[in-house]
Backbone as JSON Lines, residues from 0, in Angstrom:
{"i":0,"aa":"M","n":[36.85,-18.16,-1.4],"ca":[36.94,-16.99,-0.32],"c":[38.17,-17.39,0.43]}
{"i":1,"aa":"T","n":[39.21,-16.22,0.62],"ca":[40.59,-16.49,1.36],"c":[40.04,-16.67,2.94]}
{"i":2,"aa":"Q","n":[40.99,-16.89,3.45],"ca":[40.85,-17.04,4.88],"c":[40.38,-15.77,5.53]}
{"i":3,"aa":"K","n":[41.25,-14.73,5.21],"ca":[40.91,-13.54,5.63],"c":[39.59,-12.91,5.15]}
{"i":4,"aa":"G","n":[39.03,-13.11,4.09],"ca":[37.9,-13.02,3.63],"c":[36.86,-13.78,4.36]}
{"i":5,"aa":"E","n":[37.0,-15.03,4.56],"ca":[36.09,-15.68,5.49],"c":[35.93,-15.09,6.86]}
{"i":6,"aa":"R","n":[37.06,-14.74,7.53],"ca":[36.86,-14.07,8.79],"c":[36.2,-12.72,8.93]}
{"i":7,"aa":"I","n":[36.35,-11.92,7.79],"ca":[35.58,-10.53,7.59],"c":[34.17,-11.15,7.38]}
{"i":8,"aa":"E","n":[33.89,-12.04,6.78],"ca":[32.19,-12.52,6.45],"c":[31.79,-12.97,7.86]}
{"i":9,"aa":"E","n":[32.54,-13.79,8.62],"ca":[32.18,-14.23,9.9],"c":[31.85,-13.06,10.9]}
{"i":10,"aa":"E","n":[32.63,-12.11,11.01],"ca":[32.66,-11.05,11.92],"c":[31.49,-10.11,11.65]}
{"i":11,"aa":"S","n":[31.26,-9.92,10.19],"ca":[29.98,-9.29,9.78],"c":[28.73,-9.87,10.28]}
{"i":12,"aa":"F","n":[28.68,-11.23,9.8],"ca":[27.43,-11.87,10.32],"c":[27.28,-11.84,11.91]}
{"i":13,"aa":"M","n":[28.26,-11.9,12.56],"ca":[28.1,-11.76,14.22],"c":[27.64,-10.46,14.35]}
{"i":14,"aa":"I","n":[28.02,-9.22,13.7],"ca":[27.55,-7.95,13.99],"c":[26.29,-7.91,13.45]}
{"i":15,"aa":"I","n":[25.57,-8.5,12.55],"ca":[24.37,-8.64,12.0],"c":[23.4,-9.53,13.15]}
{"i":16,"aa":"E","n":[24.03,-10.36,13.68],"ca":[23.24,-11.46,14.69],"c":[22.96,-10.74,15.76]}
{"i":17,"aa":"R","n":[23.89,-9.71,16.27],"ca":[23.68,-9.05,17.54],"c":[22.67,-7.8,17.39]}
{"i":18,"aa":"S","n":[22.37,-7.48,16.05],"ca":[21.51,-6.38,15.8],"c":[20.18,-6.56,15.46]}
{"i":19,"aa":"L","n":[19.93,-7.87,15.26],"ca":[18.55,-8.34,14.78],"c":[17.54,-8.12,15.94]}
{"i":20,"aa":"R","n":[16.35,-7.81,15.37],"ca":[15.28,-7.51,16.41],"c":[14.58,-8.85,16.46]}
{"i":21,"aa":"R","n":[14.74,-9.83,15.49],"ca":[14.19,-11.08,15.73],"c":[12.71,-11.25,15.59]}
{"i":22,"aa":"I","n":[12.26,-10.56,14.51],"ca":[10.68,-10.39,14.24],"c":[10.29,-11.61,13.5]}
{"i":23,"aa":"H","n":[11.21,-12.48,12.94],"ca":[10.84,-13.47,12.09],"c":[11.2,-14.89,12.77]}
{"i":24,"aa":"P","n":[10.51,-15.91,12.5],"ca":[10.85,-17.28,13.06],"c":[12.15,-17.5,12.79]}
{"i":25,"aa":"E","n":[12.86,-18.46,13.62],"ca":[14.34,-18.86,13.56],"c":[14.7,-19.48,12.02]}
{"i":26,"aa":"E","n":[13.62,-20.24,11.66],"ca":[14.01,-20.74,10.34],"c":[14.24,-19.7,9.04]}
{"i":27,"aa":"F","n":[13.68,-18.53,9.23],"ca":[13.75,-17.54,8.19],"c":[15.14,-16.78,8.48]}
{"i":28,"aa":"L","n":[15.76,-16.69,9.45],"ca":[16.92,-15.81,9.97],"c":[17.95,-16.07,8.86]}
{"i":29,"aa":"P","n":[18.37,-17.23,8.32],"ca":[19.5,-17.19,7.6],"c":[19.3,-16.28,6.32]}
{"i":30,"aa":"V","n":[18.04,-16.31,5.59],"ca":[17.65,-15.7,4.52],"c":[17.78,-14.07,4.97]}
{"i":31,"aa":"V","n":[17.37,-13.78,6.17],"ca":[17.02,-12.38,6.52],"c":[18.68,-11.8,6.54]}
{"i":32,"aa":"K","n":[19.53,-12.63,7.62],"ca":[20.77,-12.15,7.62],"c":[21.72,-12.12,6.41]}
{"i":33,"aa":"R","n":[21.44,-12.84,5.4],"ca":[22.25,-12.95,4.07],"c":[21.7,-11.55,3.34]}
{"i":34,"aa":"V","n":[20.61,-11.48,3.41],"ca":[19.99,-10.07,2.65],"c":[20.42,-8.94,3.32]}
{"i":35,"aa":"I","n":[20.69,-8.81,4.53],"ca":[21.16,-7.64,5.25],"c":[22.9,-7.51,4.91]}
{"i":36,"aa":"H","n":[23.33,-8.72,5.1],"ca":[24.86,-8.68,4.7],"c":[25.02,-8.2,3.18]}
{"i":37,"aa":"A","n":[24.18,-8.53,2.2],"ca":[24.32,-8.34,0.97],"c":[24.05,-6.56,0.73]}
{"i":38,"aa":"T","n":[23.18,-6.16,1.27],"ca":[22.85,-4.84,1.18],"c":[23.33,-3.84,2.3]}
{"i":39,"aa":"G","n":[23.82,-4.2,3.26],"ca":[23.91,-3.28,4.52],"c":[22.93,-2.69,4.94]}
{"i":40,"aa":"D","n":[21.58,-3.26,4.83],"ca":[20.5,-2.4,5.23],"c":[19.62,-3.26,6.19]}
{"i":41,"aa":"F","n":[19.49,-2.66,7.26],"ca":[18.81,-3.51,8.33],"c":[17.31,-3.38,8.36]}
{"i":42,"aa":"E","n":[16.91,-2.52,7.41],"ca":[15.34,-2.39,7.28],"c":[14.74,-3.82,6.56]}
{"i":43,"aa":"Y","n":[15.66,-4.29,5.82],"ca":[14.99,-5.58,5.17],"c":[14.44,-6.5,6.24]}
{"i":44,"aa":"E","n":[14.91,-6.51,7.57],"ca":[14.36,-7.35,8.62],"c":[12.75,-7.08,8.67]}
{"i":45,"aa":"T","n":[12.33,-5.87,8.5],"ca":[10.84,-5.64,8.75],"c":[10.3,-5.68,7.28]}
{"i":46,"aa":"L","n":[10.95,-5.62,6.25],"ca":[10.3,-5.68,4.76],"c":[10.07,-6.91,4.23]}
{"i":47,"aa":"L","n":[10.92,-8.04,4.55],"ca":[10.82,-9.21,4.06],"c":[9.72,-10.06,4.52]}
{"i":48,"aa":"R","n":[9.26,-10.73,3.77],"ca":[7.8,-11.58,3.95],"c":[8.06,-13.06,3.5]}
{"i":49,"aa":"F","n":[7.64,-13.96,4.23],"ca":[7.84,-15.25,3.96],"c":[6.52,-16.17,3.85]}
{"i":50,"aa":"H","n":[6.41,-16.87,3.02],"ca":[5.18,-17.95,3.05],"c":[5.92,-19.07,4.19]}
{"i":51,"aa":"P","n":[4.83,-19.47,4.79],"ca":[5.46,-20.63,5.96],"c":[6.23,-21.77,5.41]}
{"i":52,"aa":"L","n":[5.79,-22.17,4.27],"ca":[6.71,-23.28,3.51],"c":[7.84,-22.85,2.7]}
{"i":53,"aa":"A","n":[7.99,-21.73,2.67],"ca":[9.05,-21.05,1.73],"c":[10.42,-21.8,1.94]}
{"i":54,"aa":"I","n":[11.02,-21.82,3.1],"ca":[12.43,-22.7,3.22],"c":[12.36,-23.87,2.88]}
{"i":55,"aa":"R","n":[11.39,-24.4,3.3],"ca":[11.44,-25.9,3.12],"c":[11.19,-26.4,1.63]}
{"i":56,"aa":"K","n":[10.27,-25.67,1.01],"ca":[10.21,-25.89,-0.65],"c":[11.35,-25.3,-1.15]}
{"i":57,"aa":"G","n":[11.97,-24.43,-1.1],"ca":[13.17,-23.85,-1.63],"c":[14.17,-24.61,-1.49]}
{"i":58,"aa":"T","n":[14.4,-25.17,-0.28],"ca":[15.37,-26.14,-0.1],"c":[15.3,-27.54,-0.89]}
{"i":59,"aa":"E","n":[14.2,-28.07,-0.84],"ca":[13.84,-29.19,-1.47],"c":[14.06,-29.01,-2.87]}
{"i":60,"aa":"A","n":[13.77,-28.04,-3.69],"ca":[14.0,-27.9,-4.85],"c":[15.4,-27.77,-5.39]}
{"i":61,"aa":"I","n":[16.16,-27.17,-4.61],"ca":[17.63,-27.22,-4.7],"c":[18.16,-28.64,-4.64]}
{"i":62,"aa":"R","n":[17.83,-29.44,-3.54],"ca":[18.34,-30.63,-3.2],"c":[18.04,-31.75,-4.16]}
{"i":63,"aa":"T","n":[16.73,-31.4,-4.77],"ca":[16.45,-32.43,-6.01],"c":[16.92,-32.05,-7.41]}
{"i":64,"aa":"G","n":[17.75,-30.92,-7.3],"ca":[18.33,-30.54,-8.76],"c":[17.51,-30.02,-9.65]}
{"i":65,"aa":"R","n":[16.36,-29.33,-9.27],"ca":[15.48,-28.68,-10.23],"c":[16.18,-27.35,-10.61]}
{"i":66,"aa":"D","n":[15.7,-26.74,-11.64],"ca":[16.29,-25.5,-12.26],"c":[15.9,-24.44,-11.64]}
{"i":67,"aa":"I","n":[16.53,-23.24,-11.88],"ca":[16.23,-21.71,-11.33],"c":[15.98,-20.88,-12.36]}
{"i":68,"aa":"L","n":[14.94,-20.42,-12.49],"ca":[14.66,-19.42,-13.49],"c":[14.86,-17.94,-12.97]}
{"i":69,"aa":"V","n":[15.49,-17.22,-13.63],"ca":[15.89,-15.95,-13.13],"c":[15.56,-14.78,-14.11]}
{"i":70,"aa":"D","n":[15.21,-13.67,-13.89],"ca":[14.73,-12.64,-14.76],"c":[15.9,-11.92,-15.4]}
{"i":71,"aa":"V","n":[16.99,-11.7,-14.72],"ca":[18.23,-10.98,-15.45],"c":[19.5,-11.44,-15.23]}
{"i":72,"aa":"K","n":[20.43,-11.21,-15.97],"ca":[21.94,-11.82,-15.76],"c":[22.14,-11.34,-14.49]}
{"i":73,"aa":"M","n":[21.92,-10.16,-13.89],"ca":[22.56,-9.66,-12.69],"c":[22.1,-10.72,-11.57]}
{"i":74,"aa":"V","n":[21.06,-11.04,-11.62],"ca":[20.68,-12.05,-10.54],"c":[21.58,-13.41,-10.72]}
{"i":75,"aa":"E","n":[21.43,-13.89,-11.97],"ca":[22.48,-14.96,-12.24],"c":[23.89,-14.97,-11.9]}
{"i":76,"aa":"A","n":[24.49,-13.73,-11.82],"ca":[25.94,-13.51,-11.58],"c":[26.08,-13.6,-10.4]}
{"i":77,"aa":"G","n":[24.87,-13.27,-9.48],"ca":[25.02,-13.07,-8.15],"c":[24.95,-14.37,-7.26]}
{"i":78,"aa":"I","n":[24.48,-15.59,-8.02],"ca":[24.32,-16.95,-7.38],"c":[25.47,-17.61,-7.22]}
{"i":79,"aa":"N","n":[25.6,-18.43,-6.28],"ca":[26.96,-18.99,-5.92],"c":[26.9,-20.4,-6.72]}
{"i":80,"aa":"R","n":[27.37,-20.37,-7.9],"ca":[27.3,-21.47,-8.78],"c":[28.09,-22.57,-8.2]}
{"i":81,"aa":"K","n":[29.24,-22.4,-7.51],"ca":[30.04,-23.42,-6.87],"c":[29.32,-24.51,-6.1]}
{"i":82,"aa":"L","n":[28.55,-23.71,-5.21],"ca":[27.71,-24.51,-4.22],"c":[26.57,-25.2,-4.98]}
{"i":83,"aa":"L","n":[26.0,-24.44,-5.93],"ca":[24.86,-24.83,-6.78],"c":[25.09,-26.32,-7.42]}
{"i":84,"aa":"E","n":[26.35,-26.39,-8.09],"ca":[26.65,-27.19,-9.0],"c":[26.57,-28.85,-8.35]}
{"i":85,"aa":"K","n":[26.7,-28.69,-6.99],"ca":[26.75,-29.89,-6.38],"c":[25.46,-30.73,-6.28]}
{"i":86,"aa":"F","n":[24.42,-29.84,-6.65],"ca":[22.94,-30.38,-6.72],"c":[22.63,-30.67,-8.17]}
{"i":87,"aa":"G","n":[23.34,-30.24,-9.0],"ca":[22.79,-30.31,-10.37],"c":[21.72,-29.29,-10.93]}
{"i":88,"aa":"C","n":[21.55,-28.24,-10.3],"ca":[20.73,-27.51,-10.77],"c":[21.14,-26.39,-11.88]}
{"i":89,"aa":"R","n":[20.4,-26.2,-12.63],"ca":[20.87,-25.25,-13.81],"c":[20.02,-23.88,-13.46]}
{"i":90,"aa":"I","n":[20.86,-22.63,-13.93],"ca":[20.13,-21.57,-13.76],"c":[19.82,-21.16,-15.22]}
{"i":91,"aa":"I","n":[18.62,-20.83,-15.37],"ca":[18.16,-20.32,-16.64],"c":[17.64,-18.91,-16.78]}
{"i":92,"aa":"C","n":[18.28,-18.31,-17.75],"ca":[17.92,-16.79,-17.99],"c":[17.78,-16.51,-19.45]}
{"i":93,"aa":"N","n":[16.7,-16.15,-19.74],"ca":[16.18,-16.11,-21.34],"c":[16.48,-14.45,-21.93]}
{"i":94,"aa":"I","n":[16.61,-13.74,-20.94],"ca":[16.33,-12.4,-21.22],"c":[17.38,-11.79,-22.48]}
{"i":95,"aa":"N","n":[18.51,-12.46,-22.87],"ca":[19.28,-12.01,-23.86],"c":[19.23,-12.76,-25.25]}
{"i":96,"aa":"E","n":[18.13,-13.51,-25.26],"ca":[18.12,-14.36,-26.5],"c":[17.68,-13.4,-27.47]}
{"i":97,"aa":"P","n":[18.15,-13.5,-28.6],"ca":[17.78,-12.59,-29.79],"c":[16.17,-12.62,-30.03]}
{"i":98,"aa":"Q","n":[15.55,-13.74,-29.98],"ca":[14.26,-13.68,-30.21],"c":[13.33,-12.74,-29.16]}
{"i":99,"aa":"V","n":[13.87,-12.69,-28.0],"ca":[13.15,-11.99,-26.9],"c":[12.76,-10.7,-27.33]}
{"i":100,"aa":"E","n":[13.72,-10.01,-27.86],"ca":[13.53,-8.61,-28.25],"c":[12.43,-8.42,-29.5]}
{"i":101,"aa":"V","n":[12.6,-9.23,-30.27],"ca":[11.96,-9.06,-31.38],"c":[10.38,-9.34,-31.1]}
{"i":102,"aa":"I","n":[10.13,-10.52,-30.31],"ca":[8.72,-10.97,-29.95],"c":[8.24,-9.78,-29.0]}
{"i":103,"aa":"A","n":[9.09,-9.21,-28.03],"ca":[8.8,-7.92,-27.29],"c":[8.09,-6.99,-27.92]}
{"i":104,"aa":"S","n":[8.87,-6.58,-29.13],"ca":[8.85,-5.29,-29.88],"c":[7.35,-5.56,-30.55]}
{"i":105,"aa":"S","n":[7.0,-6.77,-31.26],"ca":[6.01,-7.21,-31.89],"c":[4.67,-7.29,-31.29]}
{"i":106,"aa":"L","n":[4.82,-7.71,-30.01],"ca":[3.67,-7.93,-29.21],"c":[3.35,-6.73,-28.21]}
{"i":107,"aa":"N","n":[4.23,-5.76,-28.02],"ca":[4.35,-4.62,-27.1],"c":[4.24,-5.03,-25.77]}
{"i":108,"aa":"M","n":[5.16,-5.89,-25.51],"ca":[5.54,-6.52,-24.14],"c":[6.84,-6.06,-23.62]}
{"i":109,"aa":"T","n":[7.28,-6.33,-22.35],"ca":[8.5,-6.09,-22.04],"c":[9.35,-7.34,-22.19]}
{"i":110,"aa":"K","n":[10.76,-7.09,-22.42],"ca":[11.49,-8.19,-22.44],"c":[11.39,-9.3,-21.42]}
{"i":111,"aa":"A","n":[11.44,-8.68,-20.39],"ca":[11.24,-9.42,-19.19],"c":[10.1,-10.35,-19.09]}
{"i":112,"aa":"E","n":[8.93,-9.85,-19.74],"ca":[7.55,-10.96,-19.64],"c":[8.05,-11.85,-20.61]}
{"i":113,"aa":"V","n":[8.38,-11.41,-21.99],"ca":[8.64,-12.6,-22.95],"c":[9.7,-13.65,-22.49]}
{"i":114,"aa":"A","n":[10.73,-13.12,-21.73],"ca":[11.78,-14.15,-21.36],"c":[11.18,-15.11,-20.2]}
{"i":115,"aa":"M","n":[10.32,-14.55,-19.28],"ca":[9.88,-15.39,-18.35],"c":[8.84,-16.64,-19.2]}
{"i":116,"aa":"E","n":[7.98,-15.97,-20.14],"ca":[7.07,-16.85,-20.65],"c":[7.72,-17.83,-21.7]}
{"i":117,"aa":"R","n":[8.86,-17.57,-22.21],"ca":[9.58,-18.57,-23.12],"c":[9.89,-19.93,-22.48]}
{"i":118,"aa":"V","n":[10.15,-20.15,-21.2],"ca":[10.31,-21.12,-20.35],"c":[9.41,-22.2,-20.63]}
{"i":119,"aa":"V","n":[8.11,-21.7,-20.76],"ca":[6.95,-22.79,-20.6],"c":[7.18,-23.65,-22.02]}
{"i":120,"aa":"S","n":[7.54,-23.22,-23.11],"ca":[7.76,-24.08,-24.38],"c":[9.06,-24.87,-24.3]}
{"i":121,"aa":"K","n":[9.88,-24.66,-23.2],"ca":[11.24,-25.35,-23.13],"c":[11.41,-26.61,-22.16]}
{"i":122,"aa":"D","n":[12.09,-27.33,-22.47],"ca":[12.29,-28.47,-21.48],"c":[13.15,-28.18,-20.38]}
{"i":123,"aa":"H","n":[12.47,-27.54,-19.29],"ca":[13.1,-27.08,-18.06],"c":[12.28,-27.65,-16.98]}
{"i":124,"aa":"D","n":[12.89,-28.01,-15.89],"ca":[12.26,-28.42,-14.73],"c":[12.32,-27.36,-13.82]}
{"i":125,"aa":"I","n":[11.48,-26.42,-13.8],"ca":[11.78,-25.09,-13.06],"c":[11.28,-25.42,-11.55]}
{"i":126,"aa":"G","n":[12.28,-25.24,-10.71],"ca":[11.85,-25.43,-9.12],"c":[11.52,-24.18,-8.35]}
{"i":127,"aa":"I","n":[12.4,-23.14,-8.71],"ca":[12.41,-21.84,-8.24],"c":[12.4,-20.73,-9.43]}
{"i":128,"aa":"V","n":[11.53,-19.74,-9.28],"ca":[11.49,-18.48,-9.86],"c":[12.0,-17.47,-9.15]}
{"i":129,"aa":"V","n":[12.93,-16.71,-9.56],"ca":[13.73,-15.66,-8.99],"c":[13.43,-14.31,-9.84]}
{"i":130,"aa":"V","n":[12.78,-13.24,-9.15],"ca":[12.7,-12.0,-9.96],"c":[13.1,-10.95,-9.05]}
{"i":131,"aa":"G","n":[14.38,-10.3,-9.61],"ca":[15.2,-9.37,-8.8],"c":[15.15,-8.03,-9.56]}
{"i":132,"aa":"N","n":[14.47,-7.92,-10.6],"ca":[14.6,-6.55,-11.31],"c":[13.31,-6.02,-11.81]}
{"i":133,"aa":"A","n":[12.7,-6.78,-12.64],"ca":[11.49,-6.44,-13.42],"c":[10.13,-6.8,-12.71]}
{"i":134,"aa":"P","n":[9.58,-6.11,-12.27],"ca":[8.27,-6.25,-11.81],"c":[7.14,-6.76,-12.85]}
{"i":135,"aa":"T","n":[7.32,-6.53,-14.19],"ca":[6.49,-7.3,-15.11],"c":[7.0,-8.71,-15.12]}
{"i":136,"aa":"A","n":[8.14,-9.08,-14.97],"ca":[8.55,-10.64,-14.91],"c":[7.75,-11.23,-13.76]}
{"i":137,"aa":"L","n":[7.67,-10.57,-12.57],"ca":[7.01,-11.23,-11.45],"c":[5.42,-11.19,-11.76]}
{"i":138,"aa":"L","n":[4.83,-10.22,-12.31],"ca":[3.59,-10.25,-12.62],"c":[3.07,-11.46,-13.66]}
{"i":139,"aa":"I","n":[4.06,-11.6,-14.83],"ca":[3.77,-12.78,-15.66],"c":[3.98,-14.04,-15.12]}
{"i":140,"aa":"T","n":[4.92,-14.13,-13.98],"ca":[5.3,-15.53,-13.49],"c":[3.94,-15.82,-12.53]}
{"i":141,"aa":"M","n":[3.11,-14.82,-12.05],"ca":[2.01,-15.16,-11.21],"c":[0.85,-15.78,-11.99]}
{"i":142,"aa":"E","n":[0.96,-14.81,-13.3],"ca":[-0.2,-15.22,-14.21],"c":[0.14,-16.72,-14.8]}
{"i":143,"aa":"L","n":[1.25,-17.08,-15.15],"ca":[1.68,-18.52,-15.78],"c":[1.2,-19.59,-14.62]}
{"i":144,"aa":"I","n":[1.6,-19.16,-13.33],"ca":[1.05,-20.08,-12.24],"c":[-0.38,-20.41,-12.17]}
{"i":145,"aa":"E","n":[-1.14,-19.24,-12.25],"ca":[-2.32,-19.36,-12.02],"c":[-2.87,-20.09,-13.35]}
{"i":146,"aa":"K","n":[-2.42,-19.99,-14.49],"ca":[-2.73,-20.7,-15.69],"c":[-2.24,-22.14,-15.46]}
{"i":147,"aa":"R","n":[-1.69,-22.51,-14.5],"ca":[-0.87,-23.66,-14.42],"c":[0.19,-24.2,-15.6]}
{"i":148,"aa":"L","n":[0.71,-23.13,-16.05],"ca":[1.64,-23.31,-17.15],"c":[3.1,-23.34,-16.48]}
{"i":149,"aa":"L","n":[3.16,-23.08,-15.42],"ca":[4.51,-23.1,-14.53],"c":[4.15,-23.47,-13.13]}
{"i":150,"aa":"C","n":[5.01,-24.46,-12.76],"ca":[4.51,-24.96,-11.32],"c":[5.99,-25.08,-10.34]}
{"i":151,"aa":"P","n":[6.49,-23.89,-10.19],"ca":[7.79,-23.62,-9.28],"c":[7.35,-24.34,-7.86]}
{"i":152,"aa":"E","n":[8.36,-24.71,-7.16],"ca":[8.13,-24.88,-5.56],"c":[8.21,-23.52,-4.89]}
{"i":153,"aa":"L","n":[8.8,-22.56,-5.38],"ca":[9.05,-21.48,-4.66],"c":[9.2,-20.35,-5.55]}
{"i":154,"aa":"V","n":[8.61,-19.07,-5.42],"ca":[8.74,-17.93,-6.26],"c":[9.4,-16.81,-5.22]}
{"i":155,"aa":"V","n":[10.63,-16.29,-5.62],"ca":[11.36,-15.27,-5.08],"c":[11.1,-14.1,-5.89]}
{"i":156,"aa":"G","n":[10.28,-12.94,-5.29],"ca":[10.0,-11.94,-5.87],"c":[10.36,-10.56,-5.31]}
{"i":157,"aa":"V","n":[11.42,-10.03,-5.49],"ca":[11.88,-8.79,-4.97],"c":[12.31,-7.64,-6.02]}
{"i":158,"aa":"P","n":[11.56,-7.56,-7.16],"ca":[11.8,-6.33,-7.89],"c":[11.96,-4.91,-7.24]}
{"i":159,"aa":"V","n":[12.79,-4.29,-7.82],"ca":[12.92,-3.0,-7.25],"c":[12.43,-1.88,-8.21]}
{"i":160,"aa":"G","n":[11.94,-0.73,-7.48],"ca":[11.43,0.29,-8.37],"c":[10.32,0.96,-7.91]}
{"i":161,"aa":"F","n":[9.82,1.89,-8.93],"ca":[8.52,2.65,-8.57],"c":[7.36,2.35,-9.23]}
{"i":162,"aa":"V","n":[7.69,1.8,-10.4],"ca":[6.46,1.29,-11.34],"c":[5.89,-0.04,-11.41]}
{"i":163,"aa":"K","n":[4.87,-0.53,-10.83],"ca":[4.25,-1.93,-10.42],"c":[5.34,-2.88,-9.62]}
{"i":164,"aa":"A","n":[6.24,-2.11,-8.96],"ca":[7.19,-3.02,-8.07],"c":[6.43,-3.1,-6.72]}
{"i":165,"aa":"V","n":[5.83,-2.35,-6.18],"ca":[5.34,-2.29,-4.8],"c":[4.05,-3.29,-5.0]}
{"i":166,"aa":"E","n":[3.28,-2.99,-6.18],"ca":[2.03,-3.76,-6.3],"c":[2.26,-5.19,-6.68]}
{"i":167,"aa":"S","n":[3.39,-5.64,-7.46],"ca":[3.5,-7.04,-7.83],"c":[3.94,-7.66,-6.45]}
{"i":168,"aa":"K","n":[4.89,-7.32,-5.67],"ca":[5.28,-7.8,-4.49],"c":[4.34,-7.99,-3.36]}
{"i":169,"aa":"E","n":[3.19,-7.05,-3.32],"ca":[2.08,-7.1,-2.42],"c":[1.2,-8.24,-2.82]}
{"i":170,"aa":"A","n":[0.95,-8.36,-4.22],"ca":[0.06,-9.42,-4.9],"c":[0.75,-10.79,-4.57]}
{"i":171,"aa":"L","n":[2.07,-10.76,-4.62],"ca":[2.83,-12.08,-4.34],"c":[2.6,-12.38,-2.81]}
{"i":172,"aa":"S","n":[2.87,-11.56,-1.78],"ca":[2.71,-11.67,-0.59],"c":[1.16,-12.43,-0.1]}
{"i":173,"aa":"R","n":[0.25,-12.21,-1.05],"ca":[-1.03,-12.79,-0.74],"c":[-1.22,-14.02,-1.37]}
{"i":174,"aa":"K","n":[-0.37,-14.67,-2.14],"ca":[-0.55,-15.97,-2.78],"c":[-0.5,-17.19,-1.9]}
{"i":175,"aa":"P","n":[-1.27,-18.08,-2.2],"ca":[-1.28,-19.44,-1.21],"c":[-0.11,-20.06,-1.4]}
{"i":176,"aa":"Y","n":[0.81,-20.05,-2.43],"ca":[1.66,-20.87,-2.71],"c":[3.01,-20.23,-2.04]}
{"i":177,"aa":"P","n":[4.11,-21.17,-2.0],"ca":[5.42,-20.55,-1.24],"c":[6.08,-19.52,-2.14]}
{"i":178,"aa":"F","n":[6.38,-18.38,-1.26],"ca":[7.2,-17.23,-1.91],"c":[8.12,-16.79,-0.95]}
{"i":179,"aa":"I","n":[8.89,-15.76,-1.28],"ca":[9.73,-15.01,-0.38],"c":[9.65,-13.62,-1.12]}
{"i":180,"aa":"T","n":[9.44,-12.43,-0.44],"ca":[9.23,-11.16,-1.08],"c":[9.62,-10.1,-0.03]}
{"i":181,"aa":"C","n":[9.73,-8.91,-0.49],"ca":[9.85,-7.74,0.61],"c":[8.85,-6.68,0.06]}
{"i":182,"aa":"L","n":[8.44,-5.94,0.98],"ca":[7.44,-4.93,0.72],"c":[8.26,-3.7,0.47]}
{"i":183,"aa":"G","n":[7.5,-2.76,-0.23],"ca":[7.98,-1.39,-0.59],"c":[8.68,-1.35,-2.0]}
{"i":184,"aa":"N","n":[9.36,-0.34,-2.27],"ca":[10.21,-0.08,-3.29],"c":[11.52,-0.82,-3.47]}
{"i":185,"aa":"K","n":[12.07,-0.99,-2.25],"ca":[13.37,-1.81,-2.17],"c":[13.29,-2.98,-2.64]}
{"i":186,"aa":"G","n":[14.52,-3.71,-3.04],"ca":[14.85,-4.93,-3.56],"c":[15.93,-4.8,-4.49]}
{"i":187,"aa":"G","n":[15.86,-5.6,-5.54],"ca":[16.81,-5.75,-6.79],"c":[17.54,-6.97,-6.92]}
{"i":188,"aa":"S","n":[18.59,-7.22,-7.91],"ca":[19.27,-8.46,-8.04],"c":[20.24,-8.83,-6.9]}
{"i":189,"aa":"S","n":[20.67,-8.13,-6.11],"ca":[21.59,-8.32,-5.07],"c":[20.92,-8.97,-4.0]}
{"i":190,"aa":"V","n":[19.46,-8.47,-3.66],"ca":[18.64,-9.07,-2.74],"c":[18.03,-10.55,-3.21]}
{"i":191,"aa":"A","n":[17.59,-10.6,-4.59],"ca":[17.4,-11.92,-5.07],"c":[18.29,-13.05,-4.88]}
{"i":192,"aa":"A","n":[19.69,-12.57,-5.26],"ca":[20.78,-13.59,-5.23],"c":[21.1,-13.88,-3.97]}
{"i":193,"aa":"A","n":[20.98,-12.88,-2.86],"ca":[21.43,-13.47,-1.5],"c":[20.37,-14.38,-1.14]}
{"i":194,"aa":"I","n":[18.94,-14.1,-1.44],"ca":[18.06,-15.06,-1.03],"c":[18.26,-16.38,-1.47]}
{"i":195,"aa":"V","n":[18.55,-16.55,-2.79],"ca":[19.0,-17.89,-3.39],"c":[20.09,-18.39,-2.67]}
{"i":196,"aa":"N","n":[21.09,-17.74,-2.36],"ca":[22.46,-18.13,-1.91],"c":[22.27,-18.5,-0.35]}
{"i":197,"aa":"A","n":[21.24,-18.02,0.24],"ca":[20.98,-18.38,1.68],"c":[20.3,-19.85,1.51]}
{"i":198,"aa":"L","n":[19.36,-20.03,0.48],"ca":[18.68,-21.41,0.51],"c":[19.63,-22.5,-0.03]}
{"i":199,"aa":"I","n":[20.79,-21.97,-0.88],"ca":[21.86,-22.96,-1.16],"c":[22.5,-23.46,-0.1]}
{"i":200,"aa":"K","n":[22.96,-22.66,0.85],"ca":[23.79,-22.82,2.03],"c":[22.86,-23.62,2.99]}
{"i":201,"aa":"L","n":[21.63,-23.43,2.82],"ca":[20.71,-24.18,3.83],"c":[20.68,-25.61,3.24]}
{"i":202,"aa":"A","n":[20.37,-25.81,2.09],"ca":[20.25,-27.16,1.38],"c":[21.63,-27.82,1.57]}
{"i":203,"aa":"N","n":[22.65,-27.15,1.5],"ca":[24.02,-27.83,1.6],"c":[24.31,-28.37,2.85]}
{"i":204,"aa":"H","n":[23.83,-27.6,3.76],"ca":[23.87,-28.02,5.42],"c":[22.94,-29.12,5.68]}
{"i":205,"aa":"L","n":[21.93,-29.26,5.01],"ca":[20.97,-30.28,5.21],"c":[21.6,-31.57,4.64]}
{"i":206,"aa":"T","n":[22.42,-31.59,3.51],"ca":[22.86,-32.76,3.08],"c":[24.26,-33.25,3.74]}
{"i":207,"aa":"N","n":[24.83,-32.38,4.54],"ca":[26.03,-32.7,5.18],"c":[25.9,-33.35,6.57]}
């Protein structure tokens, strides 16, 4: 980022800081502010929900170099790879694998469901699961965790839309394991990436 760009970002965060209602504990505010910055939408302060251990577990997963599983390429594209590379984390996205569409069609599943399931049979050390687009990806993630086929430190679930999006996020918000989600129809890839980027910056700060 250029110096001018950095100044604009700093000013943006100062404006956000002054406008916050501060309804969340201090440790969650970096995520809240980064999501508002990415979306321009202050409503996220009231929509975001955090498990008490979400920040701790998410930053630990990054600092120990565990992989990040995402549902779609748009989430992957939005994550700050430059900072992430410092920790040795890989971003895993299976949605565009040729076999995914074939399997999804034959089993009457969505591509997102198949893409998330495929990670179980592969040699990945998934520390964080991030769903920003497909509610079915979040639903299958929770199912895999229930079956102990997937054991992430944190689930970021913010799918956007009107079909199963609200229900899937409400279900995640009641889980006993660490999560970050938002209620309602809002969400999306930019929100998911913003949450991960906030976690990466926090992890980076903790190591300096």
